[in-house]
C-alpha positions as a LaTeX table, in Angstrom:
\begin{tabular}{lrrr}
\hline
Residue & $x$ (\AA) & $y$ (\AA) & $z$ (\AA) \\
\hline
Met1 & 101.14 & 64.16 & 8.50 \\
Ala2 & 101.14 & 64.84 & 4.77 \\
Asp3 & 99.13 & 67.66 & 3.32 \\
Leu4 & 96.66 & 65.62 & 1.26 \\
Asn5 & 94.94 & 68.66 & $-0.09$ \\
His6 & 97.96 & 70.46 & $-1.49$ \\
Gly7 & 96.81 & 73.72 & 0.24 \\
Ala8 & 93.84 & 74.84 & 2.23 \\
Leu9 & 90.42 & 75.13 & 0.48 \\
Ser10 & 88.82 & 78.49 & 0.84 \\
Ala11 & 85.16 & 78.92 & 1.60 \\
Gly12 & 84.32 & 79.27 & $-2.10$ \\
Ala13 & 86.33 & 76.30 & $-3.39$ \\
Thr14 & 84.45 & 73.50 & $-5.11$ \\
Ser15 & 87.15 & 70.97 & $-5.97$ \\
Gly16 & 85.65 & 70.59 & $-9.43$ \\
Thr17 & 82.25 & 69.45 & $-8.30$ \\
Arg18 & 79.05 & 71.10 & $-9.46$ \\
Gly19 & 77.84 & 73.76 & $-7.07$ \\
Gly20 & 80.40 & 72.76 & $-4.40$ \\
Arg21 & 78.73 & 69.43 & $-3.74$ \\
Pro22 & 79.79 & 65.89 & $-4.41$ \\
Pro23 & 78.73 & 64.80 & $-7.91$ \\
Arg24 & 76.00 & 62.45 & $-6.51$ \\
Pro25 & 73.98 & 62.17 & $-3.34$ \\
Leu26 & 75.81 & 60.07 & $-0.79$ \\
His27 & 74.39 & 57.38 & 1.55 \\
Leu28 & 75.74 & 58.41 & 4.99 \\
Leu29 & 75.68 & 56.89 & 8.46 \\
Val30 & 75.95 & 59.49 & 11.27 \\
Val31 & 76.80 & 58.25 & 14.73 \\
Asp32 & 76.72 & 60.48 & 17.85 \\
Asp33 & 75.33 & 59.95 & 21.35 \\
Glu34 & 74.22 & 63.58 & 21.57 \\
Ser35 & 70.84 & 63.87 & 19.85 \\
Ser36 & 71.28 & 67.55 & 19.10 \\
Val37 & 74.53 & 66.93 & 17.22 \\
Arg38 & 73.02 & 63.96 & 15.34 \\
Glu39 & 69.93 & 65.99 & 14.33 \\
Val40 & 71.84 & 69.06 & 13.24 \\
Leu41 & 74.37 & 67.00 & 11.25 \\
Ala42 & 71.60 & 64.95 & 9.65 \\
Leu43 & 69.73 & 68.20 & 8.72 \\
Met44 & 72.87 & 69.79 & 7.29 \\
Leu45 & 73.61 & 66.72 & 5.21 \\
Thr46 & 70.03 & 66.21 & 4.05 \\
Gln47 & 69.93 & 69.84 & 2.87 \\
Glu48 & 73.09 & 69.15 & 0.89 \\
Gly49 & 71.10 & 66.42 & $-0.90$ \\
His50 & 72.38 & 63.30 & 0.88 \\
Asp51 & 70.58 & 60.26 & 2.29 \\
Val52 & 71.26 & 60.12 & 6.03 \\
Val53 & 70.70 & 57.45 & 8.69 \\
Thr54 & 71.56 & 58.19 & 12.29 \\
Ala55 & 72.64 & 55.94 & 15.17 \\
Gln56 & 73.08 & 56.93 & 18.86 \\
Asn57 & 76.03 & 54.65 & 19.58 \\
Gly58 & 78.59 & 52.35 & 17.94 \\
Ala59 & 76.66 & 49.17 & 18.52 \\
Glu60 & 73.56 & 50.56 & 16.87 \\
Ala61 & 75.71 & 51.89 & 14.02 \\
Leu62 & 77.21 & 48.41 & 13.48 \\
Asp63 & 73.69 & 46.93 & 13.14 \\
Phe64 & 72.94 & 49.47 & 10.39 \\
Phe65 & 76.34 & 49.12 & 8.82 \\
Val66 & 76.10 & 45.32 & 8.21 \\
Arg67 & 72.66 & 45.67 & 6.56 \\
Asp68 & 73.54 & 48.24 & 3.94 \\
Arg69 & 76.29 & 49.77 & 1.82 \\
Trp70 & 77.52 & 53.20 & 2.98 \\
Asp71 & 79.48 & 55.88 & 1.15 \\
Val72 & 80.80 & 57.47 & 4.33 \\
Val73 & 80.44 & 56.86 & 8.10 \\
Ile74 & 80.72 & 59.90 & 10.36 \\
Thr75 & 81.17 & 59.09 & 14.06 \\
Asp76 & 81.77 & 60.80 & 17.34 \\
Arg77 & 84.70 & 59.55 & 19.37 \\
Ser78 & 83.35 & 59.48 & 22.93 \\
Met79 & 80.18 & 57.50 & 23.19 \\
Pro80 & 78.81 & 54.92 & 25.62 \\
Ile81 & 78.61 & 51.22 & 24.64 \\
Met82 & 81.19 & 51.44 & 21.85 \\
Arg83 & 83.59 & 54.38 & 21.22 \\
Gly84 & 83.99 & 55.82 & 17.73 \\
Asp85 & 87.54 & 54.46 & 17.34 \\
Glu86 & 86.32 & 50.96 & 18.12 \\
Leu87 & 83.48 & 51.37 & 15.58 \\
Ala88 & 85.95 & 52.60 & 12.96 \\
Ala89 & 88.20 & 49.57 & 13.50 \\
Lys90 & 85.25 & 47.19 & 13.02 \\
Ile91 & 84.09 & 49.01 & 9.92 \\
Lys92 & 87.57 & 48.90 & 8.36 \\
Gln93 & 87.76 & 45.11 & 9.13 \\
Trp94 & 84.54 & 44.55 & 7.14 \\
Ser95 & 84.87 & 47.25 & 4.55 \\
Pro96 & 88.36 & 48.80 & 4.25 \\
Glu97 & 87.29 & 51.06 & 1.44 \\
Thr98 & 84.47 & 52.78 & 3.38 \\
Pro99 & 85.70 & 56.20 & 4.53 \\
Val100 & 85.26 & 56.90 & 8.26 \\
Val101 & 85.22 & 60.45 & 9.62 \\
Leu102 & 86.02 & 61.19 & 13.29 \\
Leu103 & 83.79 & 63.92 & 14.55 \\
Thr104 & 85.40 & 65.32 & 17.68 \\
Gly105 & 85.22 & 68.18 & 20.17 \\
Phe106 & 88.71 & 67.38 & 21.48 \\
Ala107 & 91.38 & 69.93 & 20.51 \\
Gly108 & 94.85 & 69.21 & 19.48 \\
Pro109 & 96.58 & 66.09 & 18.13 \\
Met110 & 95.19 & 63.61 & 20.65 \\
Glu111 & 92.62 & 62.26 & 18.19 \\
Leu112 & 95.40 & 61.13 & 15.85 \\
Thr113 & 97.26 & 59.04 & 18.38 \\
Gly114 & 96.77 & 55.47 & 19.47 \\
Thr115 & 96.22 & 52.22 & 17.68 \\
His116 & 92.88 & 53.23 & 16.13 \\
Ala117 & 93.98 & 56.48 & 14.46 \\
Arg118 & 94.76 & 54.62 & 11.25 \\
Phe119 & 91.06 & 53.65 & 10.90 \\
Phe120 & 89.98 & 57.27 & 10.27 \\
Asp121 & 90.19 & 58.90 & 6.86 \\
Met122 & 89.39 & 62.41 & 8.10 \\
Val123 & 88.92 & 64.30 & 11.35 \\
Leu124 & 86.17 & 66.97 & 11.55 \\
His125 & 86.50 & 69.20 & 14.60 \\
Lys126 & 83.46 & 70.58 & 16.45 \\
Pro127 & 82.25 & 73.15 & 15.94 \\
Phe128 & 82.24 & 72.70 & 12.17 \\
Thr129 & 80.57 & 74.52 & 9.30 \\
Val130 & 78.57 & 73.32 & 6.39 \\
Ile131 & 81.51 & 74.36 & 4.19 \\
Ala132 & 83.98 & 72.20 & 6.09 \\
Leu133 & 81.55 & 69.30 & 5.98 \\
Arg134 & 80.94 & 69.72 & 2.20 \\
Glu135 & 84.66 & 70.07 & 1.41 \\
Gly136 & 85.51 & 67.07 & 3.56 \\
Leu137 & 82.96 & 64.90 & 1.72 \\
Glu138 & 84.22 & 66.18 & $-1.64$ \\
Trp139 & 87.76 & 65.21 & $-0.66$ \\
Leu140 & 86.70 & 61.78 & 0.65 \\
Met141 & 84.93 & 60.94 & $-2.59$ \\
Ser142 & 87.99 & 62.06 & $-4.67$ \\
Val143 & 90.58 & 59.87 & $-2.93$ \\
Asp144 & 91.63 & 56.53 & $-4.39$ \\
Arg145 & 90.91 & 54.04 & $-1.61$ \\
Ser146 & 92.62 & 50.99 & $-3.05$ \\
Pro147 & 94.89 & 49.38 & $-0.46$ \\
Glu148 & 98.03 & 50.36 & $-2.30$ \\
Arg149 & 96.93 & 54.04 & $-2.45$ \\
Gln150 & 95.87 & 54.66 & 1.16 \\
Pro151 & 96.77 & 58.15 & 2.41 \\
Pro152 & 99.37 & 58.25 & 5.24 \\
Gly153 & 96.93 & 59.56 & 7.83 \\
Pro154 & 93.59 & 61.23 & 8.38 \\
Arg155 & 92.96 & 64.72 & 6.98 \\
Gln156 & 91.85 & 67.29 & 9.51 \\
Met157 & 89.16 & 69.89 & 8.91 \\
Arg158 & 88.54 & 72.84 & 11.18 \\
Ser159 & 86.01 & 75.60 & 10.57 \\
Gly160 & 86.08 & 75.38 & 6.81 \\
Phe161 & 89.81 & 75.03 & 6.35 \\
Val162 & 92.15 & 72.07 & 6.02 \\
Asn163 & 94.83 & 71.63 & 8.63 \\
Ser164 & 97.84 & 69.50 & 7.87 \\
\hline
\end{tabular}
């Protein structure tokens, strides 16, 4: 996997945005079957100034997705009804330019294998920090998503640092 960041971001890095935050509030869809994870993530993102809608599974997320325009979708991988990789594939069919983040508790490279890996723009590993979340969103908003400029694979974020 290519190092899309050209080096790890430190805890104080801001990537040129004001105050370490994306230049505008983002409209985010957060999908996780664990209510505690959904609530904490929504709280973190709301405190960062973003507009957040949550869904408890992929099917519910698709209902929300088709009714609105989203800056980023953040989804868990293992959920009942529809897994996160299935959700990401459907989102990319309808809106290839919408960034999709895989939120996972699985360790190692397994989340980057399989046919659905190409539908994720970034992998955020649990447990994650506000800094990792902020830096990941900054990076997602800075990447050119035109079809001819797609990055070679998802970027991985662990505990505030980029892993390539």
